[in-house]
C-alpha positions as CSV (number, residue, x, y, z in Angstrom):
1,X,-33.1,20.6,-36.9
2,X,-33.7,17.9,-39.5
3,X,-32.3,20.3,-42.2
4,X,-29.2,20.8,-40.0
5,X,-28.7,17.0,-39.6
6,X,-29.0,16.5,-43.4
7,X,-26.5,19.3,-44.0
8,X,-24.0,17.8,-41.5
9,X,-24.5,14.3,-43.1
10,X,-23.8,15.8,-46.6
11,X,-20.6,17.6,-45.4
12,X,-19.5,14.3,-43.8
13,X,-20.1,12.4,-47.1
14,X,-18.1,15.0,-49.1
15,X,-15.1,14.8,-46.7
16,X,-15.3,11.0,-46.9
17,X,-15.2,10.9,-50.7
18,X,-12.4,13.5,-50.8
19,X,-10.4,11.4,-48.3
20,X,-11.0,8.3,-50.4
21,X,-10.0,9.9,-53.6
22,X,-6.7,11.2,-52.0
23,X,-6.0,7.8,-50.6
24,X,-6.5,6.1,-53.9
25,X,-4.3,8.7,-55.7
26,X,-1.5,8.2,-53.1
27,X,-1.9,4.4,-53.2
28,X,-1.5,4.2,-56.9
29,X,1.4,6.7,-57.1
30,X,3.9,3.9,-57.7
31,X,1.5,1.5,-59.6
32,X,3.5,1.8,-62.9
33,X,6.5,0.5,-61.1
34,X,4.5,-2.4,-59.8
35,X,3.5,-3.2,-63.4
36,X,7.3,-3.3,-64.2
37,X,7.9,-5.7,-61.3
38,X,5.1,-8.0,-62.5
39,X,6.8,-8.3,-65.9
40,X,10.3,-8.8,-64.4
41,X,9.0,-11.4,-62.0
42,X,8.1,-13.6,-65.0
43,X,11.7,-13.2,-66.3
44,X,13.1,-14.3,-62.9
45,X,11.2,-17.6,-63.3
46,X,11.0,-18.2,-67.0
47,X,14.0,-16.5,-68.7
48,X,15.8,-19.0,-70.9
49,X,19.3,-18.4,-69.4
50,X,20.7,-17.7,-66.0
51,X,22.4,-14.5,-67.2
52,X,19.0,-13.1,-68.2
53,X,17.6,-14.0,-64.8
54,X,20.5,-12.3,-63.1
55,X,20.1,-9.1,-65.2
56,X,16.3,-9.1,-64.6
57,X,16.9,-9.5,-60.9
58,X,19.1,-6.4,-60.7
59,X,16.4,-4.3,-62.2
60,X,13.7,-6.0,-60.1
61,X,15.7,-5.2,-56.9
62,X,16.3,-1.6,-57.9
63,X,12.7,-0.9,-58.7
64,X,11.3,-2.7,-55.6
65,X,13.6,-0.5,-53.4
66,X,12.2,2.6,-55.1
67,X,8.7,1.4,-54.3
68,X,9.6,0.6,-50.7
69,X,11.1,4.1,-50.2
70,X,7.5,5.4,-50.5
71,X,6.2,5.1,-46.9
72,X,2.7,4.2,-48.2
73,X,4.0,0.9,-49.6
74,X,4.0,-0.7,-46.2
75,X,0.2,-1.2,-46.5
76,X,0.2,-2.0,-50.3
77,X,-1.0,-5.4,-51.5
78,X,1.8,-6.9,-53.6
79,X,-0.3,-9.9,-54.6
80,X,0.2,-9.1,-58.3
81,X,4.0,-9.6,-58.0
82,X,4.0,-13.4,-58.5
83,X,7.3,-14.4,-56.9
84,X,7.4,-12.0,-54.0
85,X,6.6,-13.2,-50.5
86,X,5.6,-10.5,-48.0
87,X,5.2,-10.9,-44.2
88,X,3.9,-8.0,-42.1
89,X,4.5,-7.2,-38.5
90,X,1.8,-6.1,-36.0
91,X,0.1,-2.8,-36.9
92,X,2.1,-2.6,-40.1
93,X,5.2,-1.4,-38.3
94,X,7.5,-3.5,-40.4
95,X,7.6,-5.9,-43.3
96,X,9.9,-8.5,-44.9
97,X,10.0,-8.9,-48.6
98,X,11.8,-12.0,-49.9
99,X,12.1,-13.9,-53.2
100,X,14.3,-16.5,-54.8
101,X,16.3,-16.9,-57.9
102,X,16.5,-20.4,-59.3
103,X,19.7,-20.8,-61.3
104,X,20.3,-24.0,-63.2
105,X,18.4,-27.0,-61.9
106,X,18.9,-26.8,-58.2
107,X,20.9,-23.7,-57.2
108,X,18.8,-21.2,-55.2
109,X,19.8,-17.7,-54.4
110,X,17.8,-15.4,-52.1
111,X,17.1,-11.7,-52.1
112,X,15.1,-9.5,-49.8
113,X,14.4,-6.2,-48.1
114,X,13.2,-5.1,-44.7
115,X,11.0,-2.1,-44.2
116,X,10.4,-0.5,-40.8
117,X,8.5,2.6,-39.8
118,X,8.1,4.7,-36.7
119,X,6.3,8.0,-35.9
120,X,8.5,10.8,-34.5
121,X,7.4,14.1,-33.0
122,X,10.0,16.9,-33.1
123,X,7.9,19.1,-30.7
124,X,4.8,19.1,-28.5
125,X,2.7,20.8,-31.0
126,X,4.3,19.5,-34.2
127,X,2.6,16.8,-36.4
128,X,4.0,13.3,-36.2
129,X,6.4,12.4,-39.0
130,X,6.8,8.9,-40.4
131,X,10.4,7.7,-40.7
132,X,10.7,4.9,-43.2
133,X,13.8,2.7,-43.1
134,X,14.6,0.2,-45.9
135,X,17.5,-2.3,-45.7
136,X,18.6,-4.8,-48.3
137,X,19.2,-8.4,-47.2
138,X,22.4,-9.9,-48.5
139,X,22.4,-13.7,-48.7
140,X,25.5,-15.3,-47.1
141,X,24.1,-18.8,-46.6
142,X,27.1,-20.5,-48.0
143,X,29.3,-19.2,-45.2
144,X,26.8,-19.4,-42.4
145,X,25.8,-23.0,-43.2
146,X,23.9,-24.7,-40.4
147,X,25.1,-22.4,-37.6
148,X,22.2,-22.1,-35.2
149,X,24.0,-19.8,-32.7
150,X,25.5,-17.0,-35.0
151,X,24.3,-13.4,-34.6
152,X,23.6,-12.1,-38.1
153,X,22.5,-8.8,-39.7
154,X,21.2,-7.5,-43.0
155,X,24.7,-7.7,-44.6
156,X,25.2,-11.3,-43.3
157,X,21.8,-13.0,-43.8
158,X,20.8,-16.6,-43.9
159,X,18.8,-16.4,-47.1
160,X,15.4,-18.0,-47.5
161,X,11.8,-17.2,-48.3
162,X,9.9,-16.1,-45.2
163,X,6.3,-17.2,-45.2
164,X,5.2,-16.6,-41.6
165,X,5.9,-14.2,-38.8
166,X,5.1,-15.0,-35.2
167,X,5.1,-12.2,-32.6
168,X,5.7,-13.0,-29.0
169,X,2.4,-13.3,-27.0
170,X,3.7,-10.5,-24.7
171,X,3.5,-7.1,-26.5
172,X,6.6,-5.8,-24.6
173,X,8.7,-8.6,-26.1
174,X,10.0,-7.2,-29.4
175,X,11.8,-10.4,-30.5
176,X,9.9,-12.0,-33.4
177,X,10.1,-15.4,-35.0
178,X,10.3,-15.8,-38.7
179,X,9.6,-19.1,-40.5
180,X,11.2,-19.6,-43.9
181,X,11.8,-22.1,-46.7
182,X,15.2,-22.8,-48.4
183,X,15.4,-25.1,-51.5
184,X,19.0,-25.7,-50.5
185,X,20.0,-28.5,-52.9
186,X,18.5,-31.1,-55.3
187,X,18.4,-33.8,-52.7
188,X,17.3,-31.9,-49.6
189,X,15.3,-28.9,-48.4
190,X,15.4,-26.7,-45.3
191,X,12.9,-25.0,-43.1
192,X,14.2,-22.3,-40.8
193,X,12.8,-20.8,-37.6
194,X,14.7,-17.5,-37.3
195,X,14.7,-14.8,-34.5
196,X,14.7,-11.1,-35.3
197,X,14.6,-7.7,-33.7
198,X,14.7,-4.1,-34.9
199,X,16.6,-1.2,-33.5
200,X,15.3,2.4,-33.5
201,X,16.8,3.0,-36.9
202,X,14.9,0.1,-38.4
203,X,17.9,-2.2,-38.8
204,X,17.2,-5.9,-38.3
205,X,19.4,-8.1,-36.2
206,X,19.0,-11.9,-36.5
207,X,20.1,-14.5,-34.0
208,X,18.7,-13.9,-30.5
209,X,19.0,-16.8,-27.9
210,X,15.3,-17.1,-27.1
211,X,14.7,-20.7,-28.4
212,X,15.2,-23.4,-25.8
213,X,15.8,-26.5,-27.8
214,X,16.4,-30.1,-26.8
215,X,19.6,-31.4,-28.3
216,X,18.5,-35.0,-27.9
217,X,15.2,-34.6,-29.7
218,X,14.3,-37.6,-31.8
219,X,16.2,-40.0,-29.4
220,X,15.4,-41.8,-26.2
221,X,18.1,-40.0,-24.3
222,X,17.4,-37.7,-21.4
223,X,16.5,-34.1,-22.5
224,X,19.5,-31.7,-22.8
225,X,18.4,-28.2,-23.5
226,X,20.4,-25.4,-25.1
227,X,19.4,-21.8,-26.0
228,X,19.6,-21.3,-29.7
229,X,19.3,-18.3,-32.1
230,X,17.5,-20.3,-34.7
231,X,16.5,-23.8,-35.7
232,X,17.4,-25.3,-39.1
233,X,15.5,-28.4,-40.2
234,X,17.0,-30.3,-43.2
235,X,15.0,-33.1,-44.9
236,X,14.5,-35.0,-48.1
237,X,13.8,-32.7,-51.0
238,X,10.9,-34.8,-52.3
239,X,8.7,-34.6,-49.2
240,X,6.9,-31.7,-47.4
241,X,7.5,-30.6,-43.9
242,X,4.8,-28.6,-42.1
243,X,5.9,-25.8,-39.8
244,X,3.8,-22.9,-38.7
245,X,2.0,-21.3,-35.8
246,X,-1.0,-23.2,-34.6
247,X,-3.7,-20.9,-33.2
248,X,-5.6,-23.7,-31.5
249,X,-2.6,-24.8,-29.5
250,X,-1.0,-21.3,-29.2
251,X,2.4,-22.6,-30.2
252,X,4.5,-23.3,-33.3
253,X,3.9,-26.9,-34.4
254,X,6.1,-28.8,-36.8
255,X,6.5,-32.3,-38.2
256,X,9.0,-34.5,-36.4
257,X,11.7,-35.6,-38.8
258,X,13.3,-39.1,-38.7
259,X,15.5,-41.1,-41.1
260,X,13.6,-43.3,-43.5
261,X,16.4,-45.9,-42.8
262,X,17.6,-46.0,-39.1
263,X,21.0,-47.1,-40.4
264,X,21.4,-43.6,-42.0
265,X,20.8,-41.6,-38.9
266,X,22.4,-38.2,-39.3
267,X,22.2,-38.2,-43.1
268,X,19.7,-35.3,-43.4
269,X,18.7,-35.9,-47.0
270,X,17.0,-39.1,-46.0
271,X,14.9,-37.5,-43.2
272,X,11.1,-37.2,-43.6
273,X,8.1,-36.6,-41.3
274,X,7.2,-39.6,-39.2
275,X,3.6,-38.5,-38.5
276,X,4.3,-37.2,-35.0
277,X,4.6,-33.5,-34.1
278,X,6.8,-31.4,-31.9
279,X,6.5,-27.7,-31.1
280,X,7.7,-24.5,-29.5
281,X,5.7,-23.0,-26.7
282,X,6.3,-19.4,-25.4
283,X,7.2,-19.4,-21.7
284,X,8.8,-16.5,-19.8
285,X,10.2,-14.8,-22.9
286,X,11.6,-18.0,-24.3
287,X,10.3,-20.4,-27.0
288,X,10.7,-23.9,-25.4
289,X,10.8,-27.1,-27.3
290,X,7.9,-29.5,-26.6
291,X,8.0,-33.1,-27.7
292,X,5.2,-35.3,-29.1
293,X,2.5,-32.8,-29.3
294,X,-0.9,-34.5,-29.0
295,X,-3.1,-33.4,-31.9
296,X,-5.8,-36.1,-31.6
297,X,-9.5,-35.3,-31.3
298,X,-9.0,-31.7,-32.4
299,X,-10.0,-29.8,-35.5
300,X,-7.4,-27.9,-37.6
301,X,-4.6,-28.6,-35.2
302,X,-2.1,-29.8,-37.7
303,X,0.5,-27.1,-38.6
304,X,-0.8,-25.1,-41.5
305,X,0.7,-25.9,-44.9
306,X,2.7,-22.9,-46.3
307,X,0.6,-20.4,-48.1
308,X,1.7,-16.7,-47.9
309,X,-1.1,-14.2,-47.3
310,X,-0.5,-12.6,-50.7
311,X,-0.7,-15.9,-52.6
312,X,-4.4,-15.8,-53.3
313,X,-5.2,-17.0,-56.8
314,X,-1.6,-17.7,-57.5
315,X,0.2,-21.0,-58.2
316,X,2.8,-22.2,-55.7
317,X,5.5,-22.5,-58.4
318,X,5.4,-18.8,-59.1
319,X,6.7,-18.1,-55.6
320,X,8.9,-21.1,-55.1
321,X,10.3,-22.3,-58.4
322,X,9.9,-26.1,-58.7
323,X,12.9,-28.2,-59.4
324,X,13.1,-29.5,-63.0
């Protein structure tokens, strides 16, 4: 009996090591392309001319798409690719890959891909097949502007770097929130809370009216709510605005913005955090605006400062190029 147990244990260990070796060989099948992306990412940031950055970006985009066409890439750690921000959906069903191209001193362009997977069975006894869908995101921010109601898609995208993804607390609700950063201009920066959903073919659609926002926020007027597709915060480019999901409060928490000079109300480039906090709370399939969130006498309740999951041991300026 003891001999039989040892034999079964040995067989189990052999299968485990075989499985591990197969997993490693599959995982590294596109590693050489990752090496190329690492080199190109340096060119996107440090190339001496805009033309060289643009040419490097074309190759970067082509090679990244080749990598993403491999279904195993959805679980790959892209931490070595310095300028790439990756946010992942629940159970690794989908991902967003975004990066920026800084041209001149203050002109930001944004690029990205979505990757979505689903398992499909063609018959009762057939093995499940993974369908892997990859869509390129085409930045059209100049035309979209500050439109918080527009319905958008991968060909008409409000470009930014996504750094956080917030699933709805209810699993059946398949509309997700994305939080992103946009360098916008020399004098002002934007943070964007976007809504997104995927169809069965893995195509993303942006702009779903699930954010109930107070149009009078920041004033003493009576609340006046409107459903929005997204929220766009614009503020002074020399300050930092915190915006992220707070697990202690179970809501999205963000700095309240106010003009540094009351006489310049409405001039967004002079807006800055005023040390109060607002938020979005999930209620009945809607994210509802909440004013003056009380964060006193709690630990770690302030919105988390932006730090992508894949940014370990990397400097911030390699992902978001700093203004010169």
